[in-house]
Legacy VTK file of the C-alpha trace (Angstrom):
# vtk DataFile Version 3.0
C-alpha trace
ASCII
DATASET POLYDATA
POINTS 74 float
169.821 148.661 -16.219
172.984 150.752 -15.762
173.476 150.204 -12.031
172.550 146.510 -11.968
172.796 143.810 -14.639
169.432 142.447 -15.918
169.484 139.179 -13.878
169.627 141.158 -10.623
166.446 143.086 -11.546
164.315 139.911 -11.736
163.375 139.791 -8.006
162.083 143.353 -8.249
159.642 142.344 -10.992
157.762 140.072 -8.556
157.944 142.519 -5.627
154.977 144.648 -4.518
155.181 148.346 -5.279
155.567 149.621 -1.691
158.701 147.597 -0.810
160.182 148.349 -4.238
159.644 152.082 -3.695
161.301 151.905 -0.279
164.366 150.170 -1.732
164.637 152.785 -4.476
164.361 155.583 -1.884
167.161 154.022 0.170
169.381 153.794 -2.904
168.579 157.367 -3.923
169.509 158.661 -0.455
173.017 157.232 -0.865
173.757 158.931 -4.196
176.334 161.725 -4.212
174.589 164.377 -6.345
177.720 166.544 -6.568
179.185 163.967 -8.967
176.427 164.743 -11.462
176.509 168.543 -11.215
177.007 170.252 -14.556
179.785 172.730 -15.129
178.983 176.412 -14.516
178.315 178.645 -17.463
181.203 180.820 -18.590
181.022 184.597 -18.965
179.106 186.030 -21.902
181.133 187.252 -24.850
181.012 190.966 -25.602
179.011 191.844 -28.700
180.894 193.999 -31.195
178.888 197.064 -32.213
178.910 198.008 -35.872
180.501 201.358 -36.606
178.256 204.072 -37.996
178.789 204.560 -41.729
177.469 207.915 -43.012
177.411 206.518 -46.567
174.865 203.871 -45.514
172.731 205.319 -42.707
169.940 203.268 -41.221
166.423 204.421 -42.040
163.459 202.722 -40.434
160.785 201.223 -42.670
158.050 202.967 -40.658
159.618 206.357 -41.345
159.820 205.646 -45.088
156.166 204.535 -45.194
155.038 207.676 -43.308
156.914 209.917 -45.755
155.388 208.101 -48.707
151.853 208.462 -47.283
152.370 212.170 -46.648
153.434 212.746 -50.278
150.285 211.074 -51.642
147.791 213.098 -49.621
147.204 216.680 -50.914
LINES 1 75
74 0 1 2 3 4 5 6 7 8 9 10 11 12 13 14 15 16 17 18 19 20 21 22 23 24 25 26 27 28 29 30 31 32 33 34 35 36 37 38 39 40 41 42 43 44 45 46 47 48 49 50 51 52 53 54 55 56 57 58 59 60 61 62 63 64 65 66 67 68 69 70 71 72 73
């Protein structure tokens, strides 16, 4: 519907499938695909690393659970 207005599509509605397919293949062979190429992706942005803060050190949950289990067992 974009390439041809609706009245020009009417003859194709009565056409057999094989000739219709051949016409579509001919049209597709004439398309310049470079016109539809998307733009290339830009470079990735660098991720800023958080600075280590000794006042708030990271402690894994697994390590805390292991310490808690060891305190419960005699």
